[in-house]
N, C-alpha and C positions, 0 to 999 in steps of 0.2 A: 341228206347232207346239207349243211349250211356252208355258205361261202364266207371267207374272211378276207379282208383287204389289209395288206401290209404296205407300209411306206418305207422305202429305203432311201437313205441319203447317199448320193454318189457324187462326189466332187461338187458339192453345192447345189445339185439338182435332185429333185424328188422323183422317185419312180414308184408307181403303184403297180402292185402285182396281185392278182386274184388267185386264190387256191381254195380247194375244198377242205373242210375240216378233216383232220386225220382220224381214222378209226383203226385202232390197233387190231392186228390179226387175231390176238388171243381174246378179244372182247366178245361178248355175246352179240348176236346180230338178229334182229327181228326182220326177217326177209319180207314178210307179208304185211308189216305194219304200215298203215296209211293214217296220217293225222286226220281224225274226224272233223277237226276245225276247218279243214279245207272245203268241207261240204256241210255247212251249218243247216241247210234246209233239207238234207237227205239222210237216210239211213244207208250206210255202205256195207257191203258184204262180198265176200269171195264166194263165187258160185262155181262148182266143179262142172266141167264139160263131160258129164257121164249120165247115162240113161237119158232121161228127158228133163234134167234139171234146168238147163238154159232155156229151153222152150217154156217150161212152167214159170220161170222167173220173168221172162218177157211178157207172158200172159198176165202175170200179177202186177205188171207196171214197172218192173226194173228196167233200167237202161245201162248200156255199157259206159264205163268211165274211160276216157281217152288220155293218153300219156301227156298231152299238152295241158291237161287240167291239174297235173301234179308236178310242181317244180322239182327238177332234177331227176324225175323218174327215168330209170334205165341208164343213168350216167355210169358207164363202166360196169354195170351189173350184168353178168352173163345169163342170169335167169330171167331178166326183164326184156321186154321188147325194146328195140332201138329206134324205131321210127317215132317222130314227134307227134304223129297223128294216128298212131295205132291204138287199138283197144289194149287196156292194161291187162296183162295176163302173166301167169307164172306157171311153169311146169312143177307139179306137186308130186308126181310119181311117174313111173315109166310110161304109163298110158293115159295119164290124166293131166289136163291143163285147167287151172282155175282162172276165172275172169272176175275182175273187180267190177261190181255193178252198184248202182244207186237207185233208191226208191224215194220219192217225195215223203217227207216225214209224216205228213198227214195220213197217207195210205198205210204206212208202217204202224202208226198209232191205232188206226182202225183194226188192222190185223191183230195187234196185241190185245185189244179189247175183246175181239171175237174169241181169241184163244182163252182169255180169262173166263168169259161166259161159258164156253164149252167145258172148261175144267171144273167150274162151280157146279154145272149141271151133272157132270159125272160123279163128283164128290157127293152131291146131295142124293143121287140115285144109290150109290154104294152105301151111304149111311142108312137110308130107308131099308134097303135089302138086308144089311147086316144086323140092324136093330129091330127087325120085324118080329122076332120071337119064333120064327119058323123052326121046325125040328132041325137040329144040327147047328143052330146058331144060339149062342148064349153070351151073356155079358153085354157090355155096351161099347160101341166104337165111337170115338170122337176124333175129329181132325182139328188141328190147331193151325 
């Protein structure tokens, strides 16, 4: 939510009042949206606290995002934490809480490159197998 400042003239004196931008009840709401521009050097992701996902995320280099890093986080939102120094989290189901985490962009880019290489190796292997001419295979398989 962004703040707006209004100036009222009252009997020759100016009064400034701060209020948050109105969001209609009928409007769509993106509860888990966080502006990525707040973290230009990081990849941000919501990680569910289920199975061993948080443990794996921390081992991969992810760090928790704290509410004081996001302007207005939790302001009047019953789903968000209210403490100004708490980890940003949100209940996403009856038994699951998701935590906002960040990873330095260099590490995220390395991970993406590794995924691309693994996918290319799998694709190449499938092409070789399917185009081998073995009994039960015929035609030609191509990937674009």
